[in-house]
C-alpha positions in Angstrom: 0.1 0.4 0.0 0.8 3.5 -0.5 2.0 5.6 2.7 1.9 8.8 3.7 4.8 10.9 3.5 5.2 14.3 6.5 7.7 16.7 5.7 11.5 16.4 7.3 11.1 12.9 8.3 13.9 10.2 7.7 13.3 6.2 5.6 14.0 4.8 9.3 11.1 6.8 11.4 9.1 6.0 7.7 10.2 2.4 7.5 9.4 1.8 11.6 6.2 3.7 11.5 5.0 1.5 8.1 5.6 -1.8 10.6 3.6 0.0 13.5 1.0 0.2 11.5 1.3 -3.3 10.3 0.5 -3.5 14.3 -2.7 -1.1 14.0 -4.7 -3.0 11.3 -4.3 -6.3 13.1 -5.7 -4.7 16.5 -8.5 -3.2 14.7 -8.8 -6.9 13.1 -8.9 -8.2 16.3 -10.3 -6.3 18.1 -13.5 -6.8 16.1 -13.1 -9.9 16.3 -13.5 -10.6 19.2 -16.3 -7.9 19.8 -18.1 -10.8 16.6 -17.1 -13.4 20.3 -18.9 -11.6 22.6 -21.8 -11.4 20.2 -21.7 -14.9 19.1 -21.8 -15.8 23.5 -24.3 -18.4 24.4 -27.4 -17.1 26.2 -25.9 -15.7 29.8 -28.1 -16.7 33.1 -31.7 -15.4 33.7 -31.3 -12.6 36.4 -32.0 -14.0 40.3 -34.4 -11.2 41.6 -35.6 -8.3 39.5 -34.2 -6.3 41.2 -34.8 -3.0 43.8 -33.8 0.9 42.1 -34.6 3.7 42.9 -33.5 7.0 40.0 -35.1 11.0 39.4 -38.1 10.5 37.1 -40.1 13.2 35.1 -41.4 15.2 38.2 -37.7 15.3 39.2 -38.5 13.1 41.9 -37.4 9.9 43.8 -38.8 7.0 42.6 -38.4 3.5 43.2 -38.2 1.1 39.0 -37.1 -2.5 38.7 -34.2 -3.9 35.7 -37.5 -5.0 33.5 -38.9 -1.9 33.3 -35.5 -0.3 32.2 -35.6 -1.5 28.4 -37.7 1.5 27.4 -38.6 -1.1 24.5 -35.3 -2.2 24.0 -33.8 -5.7 24.0 -30.4 -4.4 25.3 -29.4 -2.2 28.6 -25.9 -1.4 30.3 -25.3 -0.7 33.2 -22.0 0.4 34.7 -20.7 0.2 38.4 -19.5 3.3 39.8 -17.3 3.8 42.8 -18.7 6.0 44.8 -20.5 3.8 47.8 -21.8 5.4 50.2 -18.4 5.1 52.7 -17.0 7.1 50.1 -16.1 11.1 50.3 -15.3 11.7 47.2 -15.4 9.1 44.0 -13.7 7.0 42.5 -10.9 8.6 40.3 -10.8 7.1 37.6 -14.7 6.3 36.9 -15.8 10.3 37.3 -13.2 11.1 35.4 -14.7 7.9 32.8 -17.8 9.5 33.6 -16.8 12.5 31.8 -16.4 11.1 28.4 -19.2 8.8 28.2 -22.3 12.1 29.2 -22.2 12.5 25.9 -22.0 10.0 24.0 -25.2 8.4 26.5 -27.4 10.2 24.2 -26.1 8.5 21.3 -25.5 5.2 22.8 -30.0 5.5 24.2 -30.9 5.1 21.1 -29.9 1.4 20.3 -29.1 0.3 24.7 -29.7 2.4 27.4 -27.4 2.8 29.6 -27.5 3.7 33.3 -24.6 4.9 36.2 -25.4 2.7 39.4 -23.5 2.9 42.6 -24.1 2.5 46.4 -25.6 5.4 47.4 -28.7 7.8 47.9 -30.0 9.0 44.6 -29.4 12.3 45.9 -26.1 12.0 46.5 -25.6 10.6 43.1 -27.7 13.6 41.2 -25.4 16.2 43.2 -22.1 15.2 41.6 -23.9 14.8 38.4 -24.9 18.2 38.9 -21.0 19.1 40.4 -19.9 17.7 36.9 -21.7 18.7 34.6 -24.0 15.0 33.0 -26.8 16.5 31.5 -27.1 13.2 30.1 -26.4 10.5 32.6 -29.3 8.8 34.6 -27.9 7.3 37.6 -29.3 4.6 39.4 -29.7 3.2 43.8 -28.3 0.5 44.3 -28.5 1.1 48.5 -29.3 -2.1 49.6 -26.4 -3.3 46.9 -28.5 -7.1 46.2 -27.7 -5.8 41.9 -24.0 -4.6 43.2 -23.6 -8.2 45.4 -24.6 -10.6 42.8 -22.9 -8.2 39.9 -19.9 -7.5 41.2 -20.4 -3.8 41.2 -18.4 -4.6 44.7 -17.1 -7.6 46.4 -18.2 -9.5 48.6 -19.9 -12.7 46.7 -15.6 -12.7 45.8 -14.4 -15.8 45.9 -11.7 -17.7 49.1 -9.8 -17.7 46.0 -10.3 -14.7 44.3 -9.6 -12.8 47.3 -6.7 -14.7 47.9 -5.8 -13.2 44.5 -6.2 -10.3 44.5 -4.5 -10.0 48.3 -7.8 -8.9 50.5 -7.3 -8.8 54.2 -10.5 -10.7 55.9 -13.5 -9.1 56.2 -12.5 -6.7 53.2 -14.5 -5.8 50.5 -15.1 -2.2 48.4 -17.0 -1.2 45.4 -15.9 -1.9 42.2 -15.8 -0.5 38.7 -17.6 -3.3 36.3 -19.5 -2.7 33.4 -22.7 -4.9 32.8 -25.2 -5.9 29.6 -29.1 -7.5 30.3 -30.6 -8.2 27.3 -34.6 -9.4 27.6 -35.5 -12.3 26.9 -38.9 -12.6 25.8 -40.3 -12.7 29.8 -36.6 -13.5 30.5 -33.9 -11.2 31.6 -30.8 -12.9 30.8 -26.8 -11.0 32.1 -25.1 -11.5 28.6 -21.3 -10.0 29.6 -19.8 -8.1 32.0 -15.5 -6.2 32.1 -14.9 -9.3 34.1 -10.9 -8.0 33.4 -11.5 -5.3 36.8 -11.1 -9.0 38.3 -8.7 -10.0 36.4 -4.7 -10.2 37.0 -3.5 -6.6 35.6 -0.1 -7.1 33.7 3.4 -5.8 35.6 3.7 -1.9 35.3 -0.2 -1.6 33.7 -4.0 -0.9 35.8 -6.5 -3.5 34.7 -8.0 -1.2 31.7 -11.0 -3.5 31.2 -12.8 -0.1 30.2 -10.0 0.7 28.4 -12.7 0.2 24.9 -14.8 3.0 26.7 -12.3 6.3 27.9 -10.9 7.8 25.4 -8.4 10.2 27.4 -5.8 6.8 26.7 -6.9 6.3 23.3 -5.5 10.1 23.4 -1.9 9.7 26.0 -1.2 6.2 23.8 0.0 8.6 21.0 1.6 10.2 22.4 6.3 9.0 23.3 5.3 9.3 27.1 2.4 7.2 27.2 0.4 7.1 30.5 3.0 6.3 33.0 2.3 6.0 35.6 -0.1 8.9 35.8 -3.2 8.9 37.1 -6.3 11.2 36.6 -7.9 13.9 39.4 -11.6 15.0 40.6 -10.0 18.5 40.5 -6.9 20.4 38.6 
């Protein structure tokens, strides 16, 4: 294929860049292959209960809503667990910066699959944080009783002993964790489709788990630079 040529670049640079481009194309194809495998997964398990959440309703007042009511006529929904439980004074920096970016996409993705953010905090607290961050498009669900979060690993309370040991957790130690979960209506049954389980997978040396990288433009932008990500992590304020 014919390659681009930028001002004053050397032959060595162009040769290395062409080799890298081939790798980037291969990565693009692998991402598509993985997405196809994700779509082709066998039916997941039926949800054990029709979970109840609290959200802000049409009249800007809290209302109870069931999992089955979240689909809004669409076949699938996406729920992201937000690390902002009642025990936290401030939410997770990583979750927050990712939601800064996702807010702009939320009004678009909802045309195909409604997207919700779930946290184990009172709905008023979540809405106040959304206003502070200027997130007009995100819909928050309060899971104060935590049954959904426990069952779908938005917290660590149901991790096996082996998984707890793998993470170096102390006895009785628990925390909330970020994870994406996708659900689909199968007739009258709601089934779990997929979760970003890489959040709980072993990390490679020097790396965060990177479970949300495909929807997080910050890391993609930094990966373009010679400095890369380094050990930098976003803050809530600057």
